[in-house]
RODO-52320 format. One record per atom (N, C-alpha, C): x, y, z; residue in one letter. Coordinates in steps of 0.001 Angstrom, whole numbers, plus 500000, padded with zeros to 6 digits. Each point is the difference from the previous one (the first is absolute). Layout:
N
XYZA
...
***
This chain:
504
513762495330496247X
500305501346499818X
499057500992500870X
499137499522500783X
499265500423501016X
500834500377501252X
499743500891500840X
500960500518501054X
499503499026501388X
500905499638500686X
499897499504501226X
501247500587500808X
499836500084501354X
501016500581500915X
501266499176499826X
501134500730500271X
501317499299499835X
500133498872501148X
499416500474501120X
500081498961501084X
499120498871499727X
500651498987499809X
499091498612499720X
499218499471501136X
500299500425501091X
499256499683501109X
498521500668500244X
499882500935499250X
498685500787500020X
499320499791498677X
498574499978500199X
499131499932498768X
499215501368499849X
500005500591498678X
499408501272499909X
498563499812500024X
499300500979500492X
498341500018500039X
499610501302499195X
499046500532500463X
499471501287499291X
501013500862499757X
499792500740498910X
500968501046499543X
499243501335499881X
500740501088500045X
499490501306499484X
501142500838499661X
499837501094499367X
501045500725499210X
499738501567500042X
501159500604499778X
499935501503499715X
501171500301499179X
499838501016499275X
501021500639499081X
500607501064500665X
501428500072499976X
500803500887500772X
501389500189499334X
500311501144499521X
501456500420499669X
500279499090498791X
498961499760498943X
500404499220498826X
500076498529500261X
499563499520501081X
499969498559500124X
498537499694500732X
499716498600499938X
498872499457500595X
500564499304501168X
499435500461501309X
500105499418501179X
498863498793500265X
500663498779500355X
498897499092500406X
500147499618501389X
498856499982500749X
499851499619501355X
499258498603499997X
500328499064500854X
499212498839499830X
500200499326501598X
498908499315500289X
499920499011501172X
501040498852499840X
500469499687501191X
500868498777500059X
499580499007500994X
499984498720499545X
499507498867500675X
501163498994500216X
499673499010500887X
501046498945499967X
499814499158498803X
501151499597499436X
499938499139498831X
500133498497500422X
499050499334499390X
499803498521500469X
501406499226499637X
500403499291501080X
500931498970499645X
501364500867500082X
500069501198500432X
501415500783500165X
500051500321501420X
501268500252500523X
500468500405501314X
499061501232500426X
499803500093501208X
499170501001500647X
500493501597499509X
499177500730499681X
500291501414499397X
500325501046500909X
499774499587501520X
500247500897501005X
499134501236499849X
500386501372500172X
499351501014500094X
499489500415498576X
500608499351498968X
499490500279498558X
498556499539499804X
499604498982500840X
498631499507499967X
499141500893500498X
499021500556499235X
499036500968500391X
500519501272499738X
501034500400499449X
500663501214499797X
499369500443498427X
500250501359499702X
499619500581498773X
501210500125499191X
500439499208499048X
501040500132499255X
499950501051498794X
501084500390499446X
500108500873498940X
500874499539498760X
499798500682498924X
500923499675498779X
499683501197499130X
500959500210499007X
499707501070499147X
500579499638498489X
499364500607499017X
500423499656498670X
499814501322499153X
501005499914499062X
499612501155498837X
499292499489498858X
499926498691499695X
499398499567498666X
498610499008500397X
499673499948501211X
498864499372500507X
500129498392499822X
501222499585499629X
500225498405499712X
501205499698501008X
501206500644499929X
500896499474500957X
499984501034501121X
500079499279501187X
499774500605501434X
501235499842500780X
500365501014500897X
500997499927501041X
499422499875501188X
500372499052500808X
499301499799501474X
500764501072500799X
499018500752500743X
500594500891501083X
499760499522501404X
500567500688500951X
499675499630501298X
498399500116500349X
499451499187500941X
498753500032500291X
499673501473500576X
498674500338499873X
499737501450500555X
499494499802501465X
499098499249500222X
499424499852501437X
499911498586500468X
500065499647501239X
499904498889500634X
498675499903501005X
499524498698500133X
498972499933501117X
500573500507501267X
498960500547500958X
500317500424501214X
500494499016501140X
500510500459501120X
500320499074501119X
498655499462500400X
500127498795500771X
498934499265500531X
499176500852500930X
498662499988499732X
499167500576500847X
499565501565499410X
500692500341498984X
499710501301499314X
498866499934499016X
499549501197499432X
498823499894499139X
500363499340498749X
501180499762499410X
500314499420498782X
501120498822500204X
499699499154500904X
501127498849500366X
499764498808499088X
498906500011499185X
499699498845499176X
500706500500498599X
500122499023499164X
500529500346498455X
499036501171499470X
500641500866499308X
499455501234499433X
499222499608498933X
498911500632499659X
499101499684498719X
500143501339499099X
499205499946499017X
500020500895498689X
499786501353500426X
500655500893499307X
499794501497500070X
500370500715498753X
500525501175500055X
500576500819498962X
501006501031500433X
500407500598498991X
501235501059500267X
499752501123499297X
499876501229500623X
499887501322499287X
500922500961500332X
500337500939499299X
501019501117500350X
499298501364500090X
500148500657500942X
499566501426500484X
501125500801500591X
500097501215499392X
500845500878500511X
501443499540500336X
500488499098498938X
501342499586500074X
500162498701501189X
498842499616500427X
500046498818500867X
499216498820499516X
500326498786500325X
499340498799499606X
499278499508501087X
498777499680499738X
499083499437500858X
499444498557499834X
500472499106500604X
499771498525499903X
498882499515500753X
498866499727499401X
498852499561500754X
499944498559499985X
499605499378501187X
500027498567499849X
498851499459501112X
499604498755499696X
499008499424500951X
500648499439501087X
499733500597501165X
500582499502501421X
499087498926500670X
500591499109500398X
499204498842500647X
500702499677501404X
499412499668501051X
500418499716501204X
499633498737500647X
500712499242500753X
499585498977500779X
499205500243501283X
499993501326500354X
499348500391501146X
498574500604499812X
499673500145498609X
498745500641499770X
499263499277498814X
498765499578500001X
499479499267498928X
499473501024498783X
501076500618499444X
499564500858498961X
501108500425499077X
499893500505498763X
500935500714499198X
499729501357500021X
501106500690499736X
499837501515499943X
501031500447498900X
500021501345499950X
500899500491498874X
500938501000500671X
501231499841499887X
501077500753500551X
501017500640498821X
500754500922500461X
500863500519498980X
501549500014500620X
501032500041499138X
501251500169500181X
500679501039499204X
500789500921500355X
500380501240499231X
501590500019499971X
500220500536498649X
501547499969499658X
500321501295499376X
501034500662500178X
500538501153499408X
500774499716498706X
500461498705499800X
500735499590498925X
499564498860499277X
498926499384500412X
499385498854499198X
500902498694500481X
500752500068500856X
500853498847500481X
499814499506501361X
500106500961501090X
499943500015501251X
498522500429500724X
499212499079500248X
498541500220500407X
499953500056501462X
499251500782500590X
499605500168501478X
498575499968500136X
499541498929500862X
498534499952500289X
499597501272500693X
498755500376499437X
499410501057500625X
499570499758501394X
500114501009500777X
499818499819501684X
498420499853500216X
499232500492499001X
498504499906500267X
499360498856499543X
500733499098499355X
499441498874499624X
499035499122500845X
499113499323499419X
499353500071498485X
499339501164499707X
499993500411498885X
499264501279499496X
498608499958499609X
499615498580499710X
498774499645499610X
499519498690500605X
498992500288500797X
499175498735500563X
498570500182499484X
499179498932500075X
498610500221499357X
499137501101500848X
499480500762499093X
498902500990500657X
498639499173499996X
499561499446501217X
499005499006499963X
498598500624499711X
500041501351499447X
498624500465499400X
499781499316498541X
501288499648499590X
499913499508498453X
500514498557499911X
500909499707500749X
500743498645499856X
500006499133501306X
500040498708499818X
500196499223501063X
501252500206500830X
499863499978501236X
501148500344500991X
499858499058501061X
500832500207501032X
500275499288501159X
498512499836500737X
499135500902499953X
498897500016500842X
498708499711499076X
500223499665498686X
499003499768498951X
500204498824499208X
500327498794500626X
500482498883499372X
498865499430499150X
500449499408498973X
499009499164499197X
499548498830500678X
498798499394499739X
499438498756500524X
500608498803499174X
500557500302498844X
500416498832499096X
501466499452500798X
499943498798500108X
501269499422500691X
501093499867499027X
499727499427498854X
501047499670498981X
499537499813498527X
499091499343499657X
499461499752498656X
501027499919499004X
500933499261500251X
500936499714498851X
501310501011500057X
499743501047500568X
500964501096499914X
500648500270501310X
501319499797500418X
500692500212501228X
499908501320500498X
499866501018498809X
499936501481500558X
498698500189500880X
499060499189499887X
498669500204500683X
500019499267501380X
501094499452500245X
500051499347501257X
499983500945501339X
498907499730500730X
499964501001501220X
501012499450501106X
500488500946500861X
499646501372499876X
501239500829499293X
499589500219498685X
500868500770499151X
499214500880499026X
500678500897499648X
499491500866498839X
501109500609499003X
499434500285498718X
500952500605499070X
500068501492499984X
501296500449499948X
500329501363499724X
501400499966499589X
500043500109498703X
501286499590499288X
500200500536498654X
501305499858499365X
500265500180498758X
499835501421499451X
500355500972500700X
499788501510499747X
500594500294498725X
499360500730498997X
500293500546498897X
499863501622500043X
500905500655499790X
499905501540500264X
500239500671498547X
498935501040499765X
499996500587498674X
499983501597500435X
500723500803499304X
500139501463500223X
499001500579499180X
498983500940500582X
499098500754499332X
500522501350499528X
500630500216499056X
500668501294499659X
498971501230500087X
498698499763499556X
498982500952499955X
499575500537501403X
499859499058500981X
499515500319501144X
501180500095501158X
501146499585499531X
501176500179500884X
499985499047501217X
499505498950499742X
499938498766501109X
500299498788499528X
499914499010500841X
500483498618499604X
498852499074500386X
499694499139499046X
498960499003500320X
500588498654500267X
499408499379500868X
500420498575500237X
499005499015499985X
500373498763499297X
499173498923499733X
500266498911500635X
499364499198500671X
500356498875500715X
498973498905500170X
500436498665499992X
499186498827500115X
499474499945501505X
498547499857500027X
499483499776501276X
498658499373499930X
499195500083501134X
498735499204500089X
498929500924500544X
498722499830499523X
498866500863500700X
499175498781500552X
499124500328500902X
499079499047500629X
499016499435498913X
500055498636500135X
498720499287499352X
500258498508500336X
498828499327499720X
500021498472500224X
500350499228498671X
499833500879498966X
500339499431498748X
501564500281499588X
500741499152499684X
501364500218499899X
500323500920498970X
499426499972498825X
500346500836498933X
499672501327500217X
498947500407500958X
499697501243500250X
501070500650500950X
500929499196500645X
500871500433501002X
501299500603499130X
500293499544499068X
501413500493499476X
499796501127499146X
500623501226500568X
500142501175499184X
501247500577499910X
500094501115499310X
501268500804500058X
499634501376500681X
500761500149501055X
499691501234500974X
500744501204499516X
499683501106500453X
500478501366499542X
500202500830501143X
501304500647499860X
500414501017501066X
500578501128499185X
500147501059500789X
500434501439499415X
501027500588500918X
501046500482499499X
501157500675500817X
500499500968499276X
500632501054500849X
500719501205499348X
501474499800500394X
500437499281500942X
501326499893500350X
500580498543500047X
499084498970499592X
500496498527499973X
500055499319501249X
499822500904501227X
500022499359501459X
498539500068500536X
499342500941499710X
498577500051500556X
498834499791498874X
499208498932500288X
499051499502499065X
498610500051500435X
499245500628499181X
498372499932500198X
499488498923499173X
499308499019500745X
499339499078499155X
498668500240499633X
499869499517498845X
498504500336499259X
499412498616499429X
498615499883499861X
499303498763499545X
500855499359498808X
499933498724499889X
500656499236498909X
499654500583498619X
501036499945499131X
499884500513498679X
499931498896498881X
500118498778500251X
499818498901499162X
499225498847500736X
498782499858499522X
499085498952500696X
499330499213498963X
501099498963499537X
499323499118499015X
498849498985500275X
499984499711501346X
499079498918500438X
500061498768499262X
501015499422499547X
500094498679499334X
501327499347500132X
500918500349501094X
501198499242500114X
500233499776501512X
500345498762500340X
500333499620501388X
500954501030500556X
501054500327499157X
501031500830500332X
500502500878498933X
500190501265500010X
500666500893499102X
501239500532500765X
501123500172499520X
501129500340500712X
500993500822499012X
501152500225500627X
501089500783499314X
499518501172499032X
499129500913500307X
499773500910498950X
501025500871499487X
499787500228498733X
500954501012499329X
499337501061499042X
500103501154500333X
499176501101499302X
500824501007499227X
499583500157498716X
500750501059499179X
498996500454498962X
500481501157499306X
499321500659499028X
500389499702498603X
499148499826499099X
500534499734498652X
498770500280499013X
500250500818499033X
499174500312498904X
498470500578500476X
500234500974501084X
498825500606500398X
499177499260501083X
500460498890500363X
499180499224501073X
501023499493501031X
499465499827501245X
500794499300501048X
499654498569500046X
501060499209500300X
499791498457499939X
500523499541501435X
499333498804500355X
500462499476501273X
500035498562499620X
501319499401500134X
500275498624500028X
499811499371501309X
499383498669499900X
499885499382501420X
500197498516499463X
500532499270501179X
500138498500499776X
498864499320500560X
499511498967499521X
498921499162500392X
500150498456499377X
499095499232500246X
500013498879499397X
499488498681500952X
500099498820499474X
499586498810500642X
500830499534501080X
501277500429500150X
500795499615501025X
499484500664501315X
499102500867500013X
499412500636501246X
498674499140500552X
499779498680499368X
499025499235500300X
498652500119499297X
500138500781498936X
498725500454499224X
499867498945498852X
498947499593499571X
499773499133498988X
499839500667498668X
499059501045500047X
499656500839498691X
499699501285500321X
500626500959499109X
499902501409500286X
499331500867498827X
499815499230498786X
499507500711498992X
499299499103499046X
500043500451498697X
499354499296498838X
500870499027499337X
501325499972500394X
501045499286499276X
499749498688500151X
500385499082498942X
499754498691500175X
501066499194500708X
501275500572499975X
501205499414500743X
500032500681501461X
500492499092500899X
500128500451501170X
501506500362500319X
500497501358500018X
501224500401500304X
500545499973501328X
500992499448500282X
500740500164501272X
500185501343500563X
500737500759499171X
500399501316500220X
499449500918498823X
499287501176500449X
499766500876498853X
500384501506500389X
500396500638499124X
500198501533500285X
498892500749499312X
499106500518500578X
498895500783499480X
500142501505500162X
499165500753499225X
500228501525500251X
498615500586500108X
499940501219500725X
498877501056499946X
500438501105499459X
499073500792499593X
500092501292499211X
499196501013500614X
500622501179500034X
499244501225500724X
500564501339499309X
498976501028499952X
500431501271499441X
500788500745501059X
500106499608501236X
500624500759501099X
500861499049500599X
501098500608500505X
501041499113500669X
499395499335501294X
499238500757500734X
499302499444501225X
498928499030499819X
499572499938498656X
498904498888499815X
498698500740499959X
498932499073500035X
499836498646500170X
500586499168498780X
500586498947500138X
500377499159498739X
499075498931499751X
499781499890498654X
499075499071499628X
500504499030498848X
499726498749500106X
500576498980499062X
499304500140498715X
500826500234498848X
499430499701498675X
499600498628499643X
499361499803498885X
499477498593499691X
501309499027499811X
501029500403499372X
501233499270499623X
501045500636500853X
500280499303501207X
501126500712500812X
500995498977500577X
500136498915499282X
501083498971500375X
501322500383499337X
500973500700500808X
501301500305499456X
500894498880499860X
499993499216501061X
500736498681500073X
499016498930500548X
500181498766499515X
499084498826500477X
500648498800499822X
500411499283501048X
500764498680499974X
499236498981500687X
499732498906499305X
499256498867500864X
501035499253500783X
501331500263499946X
501029499282500876X
500091500908501100X
499611501185499945X
500433501124501123X
501275500556499876X
500594500106498625X
501436500390499984X
500420501288500121X
499073500927500056X
500374501332499926X
499279500863501109X
500700500572500948X
499578500518501295X
500425501580500134X
499178500676500489X
500424501422500528X
500525500872498794X
499143500357499125X
500512500871498856X
499943501431500364X
501168500617499838X
500225501352500435X
500605500937498775X
499672501097499818X
500645500730498866X
500829501157500507X
500843500366498988X
500765501226500302X
500281500892498825X
499759501278500148X
500233501073498714X
501519500102499901X
500530499773498941X
501584500272499836X
500324500458498622X
500387501245499918X
500596500618498621X
498703500031499081X
498846500351500518X
498975500369499203X
499095498773499659X
500333498732500487X
499045498968499634X
499824499353501337X
498927499017500089X
499602499310501081X
500230498494499922X
500702499522501006X
500345498717499877X
499315499107501294X
500057498717499628X
499263499175501175X
500963498696500022X
500218499794501368X
500562498701500502X
499000499313500905X
500168498594500124X
499266499190500898X
500948499035500460X
499496499232501072X
500691499036500604X
499704498631499457X
501034499361499280X
499905498626499392X
499885498899501105X
498972499295500005X
499961498876500950X
499999498582499339X
500866499278500221X
500154498578499482X
498792499042500348X
499838499000499088X
498781499133500295X
500141499266501367X
501207499705500334X
500218499390501337X
500129500940501168X
499747501339499782X
499942500978500962X
501325500271500673X
501095499624499438X
501259500145500746X
500949500994499324X
499847500218498616X
501048500825499260X
499168501315499869X
500527501349500397X
499316501119499607X
501098500872499438X
499374500794499098X
501112500996499200X
499093501169499774X
500758501189499953X
499285501161499401X
499978499909498527X
498899500181499336X
499804499794498547X
500976501017499186X
499908499743498746X
500621500950498970X
498767501217499972X
500511501048499581X
499048501164499903X
498982499958498873X
498903500359500201X
498996500169498959X
499598501468499903X
499888500459498689X
499496501550499820X
498444499953500014X
499549500808500845X
498552500243500121X
499526500869498975X
499005499813499275X
499328500858499126X
498497499892499953X
499377501009499450X
498443499992499998X
499783499912498599X
499362498722499476X
499587499797498603X
498442499706499929X
499548500845499191X
498454499822499746X
499263500001501305X
500369500971500878X
499412500296501338X
500195498799501005X
501025499091499629X
500192498915500878X
501523499967500407X
500338499811501356X
501340499930500407X
500649498771499641X
501188500141499364X
500712498865499475X
501583500022500665X
500561498827500201X
501393499771500402X
500567499490498901X
500949500846499469X
500688499671498682X
501349499572499875X
500556499503499061X
501304499401499915X
500960501283500150X
501134499843500702X
500989500969500284X
501308499614499170X
500237500807498980X
500995499903498854X
501121500085500614X
500373500506501262X
501380500227500533X
500573498675500398X
499243498973499765X
500715498624500344X
500776499581498821X
499755500559498767X
500774499633498935X
501510500516499969X
500226500758501037X
501477500409500226X
500790498865500274X
499318498892500390X
500816498866500530X
499898498765498985X
499504500376498663X
500011498991498978X
501430499827499584X
500564498674499773X
501237499801499486X
499988499481498627X
498780499295499554X
500007499390498501X
498596500102499569X
499693500254498823X
498619499956499519X
500009499146498581X
498961499113500005X
499893499252498782X
498619500304499473X
499928500211498691X
498833500016499240X
499654498430499501X
498839499601500331X
499813498626499535X
499149499724498926X
500698499272499136X
499284499571498815X
500050498649499740X
499504499428498827X
499934498707499726X
501327499401500041X
501160500574499752X
501235499490499881X
500436499536501274X
499475500519501098X
500503499737501296X
499271498874500646X
499048499514499311X
499172498868500631X
500510498723499986X
499459499175501152X
500353498600499927X
498763499117499297X
500319498932499650X
499046499052499399X
499124499440501000X
498682500181499858X
498957499269500802X
499600498814499332X
500524498860500576X
499528498791499408X
498929499191500811X
499391500837500908X
498939499563500973X
500638499862501372X
501146500575500332X
500427500077501168X
499655501201500814X
499520500935499316X
499412501192500477X
498396500050499671X
499336499006500178X
498540500144499867X
499801499545498472X
498639500177499521X
499729499895498490X
500861500689499193X
500353499488498900X
500975500589499032X
499483501221499512X
498707500107499566X
499311501206499500X
500792500315498573X
499404501192499639X
500595500616498641X
500525501285500387X
501345500190499927X
500765501319500300X
500888500357498731X
499738501160499673X
500863500546498853X
500216501248500000X
500710500638499368X
500568501422500013X
499305500480498654X
499291501320500339X
499312500640498999X
499997501516500268X
500468500873499128X
499709501449500217X
500730500496501209X
501205499484500088X
500656500441501394X
499539499660501308X
499116498923499905X
499580499483501251X
499853498538500025X
499775499405501095X
499831498584500143X
498466499705500224X
499637499183498979X
498510499613500185X
499692498592500382X
499293499909501200X
499872498673500496X
498425499551499860X
499890498706499639X
498479499472499959X
500015498572500795X
499115499840500716X
499725498565500578X
498517499863500052X
499443499017499158X
498625500110499669X
499178499425501440X
500568498886500588X
499185499276500987X
500803499965501366X
501119500415500053X
500865499767501165X
500929501287500214X
500928499825501021X
500955500993500351X
501322499708499269X
500765501126499718X
501299499585499449X
501094501093500481X
501240499714500010X
500922500923500466X
501053500146498839X
500470501030499770X
501075500302498983X
501244500389500688X
500967499232500186X
501047500221500975X
501203500618499155X
500683500966500790X
501138500637499594X
501254499370500658X
501029500075499234X
501341499482500449X
500935501067500665X
499096500758501146X
500662500996500803X
499731499716501377X
500925499855500817X
500025499822501517X
500006501284500658X
499115500025501068X
500041501285500838X
499619499608501264X
500224500823501113X
499846500049501273X
499277501216500710X
500631501103499709X
499597501332500332X
499857500751498732X
498698500368499698X
499742500633498832X
498780500811499707X
499824500625498885X
498794500661499445X
499547499442498727X
499007499351500048X
499573499183498777X
498490500556499560X
500051500357498775X
498833500658499441X
499608499675498491X
498732500309499719X
499563499720498482X
498892500848499788X
499680500609498754X
498863500485499632X
499234498975499434X
498845499939500563X
498983498831499594X
498804500467499497X
499642499165498824X
498752500242499462X
499229498524499960X
498971499932500766X
499257498828500183X
498932499979498961X
500027499291499062X
499188499798498868X
498790499208500442X
500195498767500532X
498796499134500257X
500266499080501193X
501121500104500579X
500570499152501001X
499043500068501439X
499807498937500669X
499343499957501280X
500990500451501030X
501242499741499819X
500965500421500890X
501395500168499373X
500740501095500344X
501255500396499437X
500797500534501027X
501457499715499866X
500875500683500961X
501509499546499805X
500837500195501084X
501327499872499963X
500417498918500995X
501096499192499749X
500584499079500834X
501327500119500440X
500377499815501149X
501479500222500560X
500324498721500915X
501322500043500294X
500439498796500985X
499656498765499465X
500299499877498521X
499667498820499372X
501116498977499946X
499862498847500504X
501194499154499788X
500117499183498706X
500529498783500042X
500431499233498806X
498708499511499271X
498900499896500812X
498718499743499536X
498877500518501125X
498771499853499516X
498887500636500943X
499918499219501275X
500677498859500247X
499923499381501142X
500951500501501106X
501039500662499636X
501120500474500676X
499536501431500652X
498764500403499885X
499729501247500786X
499978501265498977X
499006500752500112X
499827501147499459X
498854500876500463X
500155501280499832X
498876500767500307X
499268500737498643X
498793500162500006X
499484500802499049X
498970501013500516X
500210501240499259X
499020501052500339X
499115500033498697X
498589499710500327X
499256500006498905X
498664500786500208X
499515500493498879X
498901500709500052X
498742499176499587X
499098499777500907X
499013498988499923X
498643500879499416X
499725499780498910X
499017500744499347X
498377499263500300X
500022498906500558X
498827499368500292X
499687500535501378X
500900500097500917X
499694500669501359X
500173501447500231X
500703500619498925X
500299501314500228X
500991500101501092X
500965499323500112X
500947500047501190X
501598499990499395X
500873500430500731X
501430499740499795X
500353499156500964X
500846498805499627X
500514499114500743X
501312499603500006X
500864499878501117X
501352499348499878X
499729498620500644X
500372499134499168X
499918498427500456X
501245499264499858X
500039498843500724X
500991498960499711X
499740499034498932X
500938499891499013X
499546498970498988X
500869498630500432X
499289498749499614X
499023499764498965X
498660499951500594X
499812499943501337X
498427499857500544X
499470501348500006X
500536501070499869X
499359501355500094X
499294500268501282X
500754499498501073X
499672500592501297X
500359501367500211X
499109500776500547X
499943501481500047X
501018500562501226X
500860500733499596X
500858500892500925X
499349501126500257X
499461500768499127X
499301501332500441X
498939500066498768X
498937500907500231X
498913500327499215X
499400501496500171X
499729500412498817X
499077501372500245X
499054500188498954X
498802500405500415X
499039500304498886X
500449501377499395X
499817499919498665X
500628501200499201X
499091500002498642X
499876501240499781X
499188500162498497X
500906499908498822X
499808498877499242X
501110499678499031X
499607500585498703X
501045500481499280X
499897500519498557X
500625499072499104X
499684500197498590X
500513499145499011X
501621500453499577X
500306501134500300X
501286500545499785X
500618500541501270X
501226499498500333X
500411500519501234X
501569499675500208X
500723500514500754X
501296499728500355X
500175499375501408X
500441498732499805X
500298499299501391X
501214499882500284X
500351500411501283X
501342500042500508X
500012499136501348X
501286499416500115X
500160499207501315X
501443500345500417X
500008500517501334X
501366500425500611X
500084498960501134X
501158499147499840X
500350498960500909X
501506500537500642X
499898500136501375X
501211500242500736X
500103499292501246X
500949499009500000X
499933499175501268X
498721499127500215X
499470500111501024X
498770499202500253X
498763500690499778X
499994501023499071X
498770500661499838X
499728500310498640X
498816499897499518X
499567500429498658X
498950501018499870X
500100500988499109X
499192500926499801X
499367499945498581X
498526500089499954X
499516499992498653X
499358501379499606X
500132500389498849X
499537501327499461X
499218499748498786X
498840500511499802X
499274500156498788X
499947501444499616X
500488500434498917X
500124501313499485X
500612501002501024X
501093499222500634X
500770500644500996X
499292500388501355X
498888499498500189X
499167500148501377X
500169498560500753X
500405500206501028X
500300498939500944X
498697499029500262X
499921498762499648X
498958499096500110X
499983499087501264X
501370499561500166X
500204499007501061X
501364499940500533X
500055499671501214X
501393499765500488X
499880498602500739X
501206499285499729X
499998498644500422X
501266499677500699X
500157499353501236X
501248499636500602X
499966498353499927X
501168499657499450X
500056498481499937X
501565499768499773X
500284498672499745X
501275499583499558X
500199499770498592X
500661500811499372X
500405499846498536X
501328499671499741X
500146499218499036X
501291499356499480X
500349500641498733X
501424500008499659X
500509500188498686X
499357499172499066X
499339500383498914X
499529499264499011X
499632500688498670X
499599499402498932X
499719500625498665X
498470500643500104X
499783500870499005X
498774500630499867X
499124499560498848X
498989500396499883X
499166499539498849X
498719500772499729X
499176499719498961X
498784500503499774X
498910498826500196X
498876500620500279X
499005498965500413X
498585500363499146X
499265498850499531X
498819500304499365X
499121498901500343X
498632500152500104X
499109498936500323X
498812500132499218X
499439499015499290X
498662500113499245X
499842501218499113X
500879500204499157X
499761501029498843X
501328500717499618X
499897501210499546X
501155500511499261X
500414501465500663X
501255500306500118X
500491501205500475X
501372500382499298X
500184501357500016X
501252500290499518X
500779500812501091X
501412499701499827X
501025500546501109X
500914500969499176X
500091501176500320X
500813501064499336X
500960500542500986X
501201500265499495X
500977500877500736X
500253499301501294X
500204498648500013X
500158499128501105X
501502500129500481X
500319500353501174X
501329500206500428X
500255499713501520X
501001499559500406X
500501499973501302X
501250500859500460X
499948500473501106X
501212500905500596X
500364499311501186X
501299499689500046X
500581499251501021X
500388501040501041X
499634499829501272X
500304500836501214X
501133499564500814X
500823500979500266X
500967499429501265X
499408500191501298X
500284499189500964X
499605500087501287X
500683501335500673X
499152500527500769X
500500501244500708X
500349499640501329X
501344500260500455X
500473499676501272X
499766501287500839X
499037499968500896X
499761501296500907X
501127499949501048X
500439501366500306X
501039500168500845X
499572499740501522X
***
């Protein structure tokens, strides 16, 4: 159900969005799809799509392409943003050249949002070497596990532009480097100011976390009296540990907070918006549309071959913490709904783990297994679905939901379980419980657990807040309840069958 370009020869990369004329416009990088015919000029171009409901997308002609050989942007284009000013569309992008060891920021302009012309004065931002590493102020670091550090090269990319209504100007935020021999001190988010979107004054960095090998793809927005900045980081950049978390996440989306749009931005204590040990979620970007803010990210498969633009998440601020929440608009695509009670169960004679003690009581299913784990299977098959239950954990060490269940536990299944011993949420393959994905989480005794499975991706929500995203191969199978070493109650358990969306 996630979106990918109609052209199967290209692979979607980073995405960004804007709301315009009642629709959301998506812009995205395009790369060569592994195992497919050459994509020609579409490789390295910025693709486009549009949607009215944020689920079903119509692919549009690409906006801009890489330049001719020897020009300032003859390499595949990297991430940027699109803003509208005085009826014109300004598409900022990261320009790179075979003739210069640098990245820079350029812009293309359109009167209709369809046909773009590159600005004759490109690039519009190159590093001001008073603040940022440039061609004459290279780092001494040769590589250190991060190819973006390889000399002679420097970062100047991923521009995000925000209008300052009060001051009548625009602020630009970009990923870049400052000089240091300590890798984590080099990676910052730079700041620039403009009144016409073409001439930019660079200022000192506005976000200096001093703990990531690389922070990139910044996204800045205002919510509930504060300014927020999202950034991508994680272990894929060669970093082993970046905080107090027990788990080592491949990709994380972190955020900083400020009272002013221009910063400085500071990380609150709990600022992991997305975290995946498998690195399955990249480049989170938000868009305000019809009074609400939504987030998309790029789904990355475990084999690093399949890429999709994710389903939307609604961004909310709850208890002073930013949350990515379940988007109810997906339920427009529900074709069937089943409330699951004892009458729809299958007999567990040991084919699905320890038999346990399962019974129906007070409009809920009560499960208990004293010394082992047990599955309570339902006679309902599903492939694309929303599966949820209101769960009360009375005494269990682990409790959760099972899907993709075969005729027995040896034929494959996935379980999403809340582990009260380790305070984590885990998605694992049964019967050996090898981990697909895992996230540290503060667990409560009463909660709603929801799983959304669409194609090769699953999303897990606790009380409608996104806990994890996982990309894997899921099969049609039955669903069930899970309990281990204790007792729990499952109330209002239901499954909603989704139809696959065919994007145009």
